[in-house]
BADREN-11858 format. One record per residue (C-alpha): chain; x, y, z. Coordinates in steps of 0.001 Angstrom, whole numbers, plus 500000, padded with zeros to 6 digits. Layout:
% BADREN-11858
A, X, Y, Z
...
***
This chain:
% BADREN-11858
A, 820353, 241747, 605050
A, 816706, 240969, 605818
A, 815813, 239154, 609021
A, 813952, 235903, 608730
A, 811967, 235746, 611980
A, 809746, 232802, 612807
A, 807973, 231422, 615857
A, 808257, 227677, 616471
A, 807290, 225285, 619241
A, 809756, 224840, 622118
A, 810480, 221507, 623776
A, 812501, 220590, 626846
A, 815221, 219339, 624496
A, 815896, 222997, 623544
A, 817467, 223490, 627001
A, 820991, 224499, 625937
A, 819930, 227112, 623388
A, 817269, 228598, 625684
A, 819790, 228935, 628527
A, 822166, 230784, 626175
A, 819400, 233259, 625302
A, 818571, 233793, 628985
A, 822234, 234428, 629829
A, 822819, 236770, 626899
A, 819860, 238886, 628058
A, 821063, 239201, 631650
A, 818670, 236587, 633039
A, 819701, 233780, 635341
A, 819764, 230454, 633508
A, 818120, 227418, 635091
A, 820162, 224454, 636239
A, 819661, 221239, 634297
A, 818122, 219667, 637428
A, 815572, 222484, 637816
A, 814742, 222321, 634104
A, 814081, 218578, 634255
A, 811829, 218916, 637311
A, 809958, 221824, 635735
A, 809372, 220252, 632331
A, 810192, 216540, 632298
A, 809131, 215365, 635765
A, 806091, 217589, 636220
A, 803098, 215242, 636678
A, 800691, 217917, 635412
A, 802465, 218324, 632072
A, 801443, 216023, 629255
A, 804369, 214103, 627754
A, 805440, 215429, 624375
A, 803569, 218705, 624830
A, 805524, 221835, 623860
A, 806828, 223953, 626751
A, 806319, 227219, 624907
A, 807475, 228991, 621782
A, 810864, 229933, 620369
A, 811423, 233137, 618478
A, 814078, 232555, 615843
A, 815861, 235041, 613641
A, 818031, 233706, 610834
A, 817661, 230217, 612364
A, 819018, 231259, 615800
A, 816897, 231471, 618959
A, 816465, 235116, 619963
A, 813580, 234733, 622410
A, 811524, 232251, 624387
A, 807927, 232390, 625632
A, 806986, 229940, 628404
A, 803625, 228211, 628270
***
């Protein structure tokens, strides 16, 4: 079976899936409160701007790059 890997834009709404990837790779997930402060309440971040990039394989998130 061939892998179908793509890179897409990440948004704060991808929280749940990104936290699953962090956990599955032995990294500490962020609390919802920390996530909202970091991405949604940050006065230096432009509203609607992507927070990074998602790496997807077969339509599942396998990696995340912060911006």
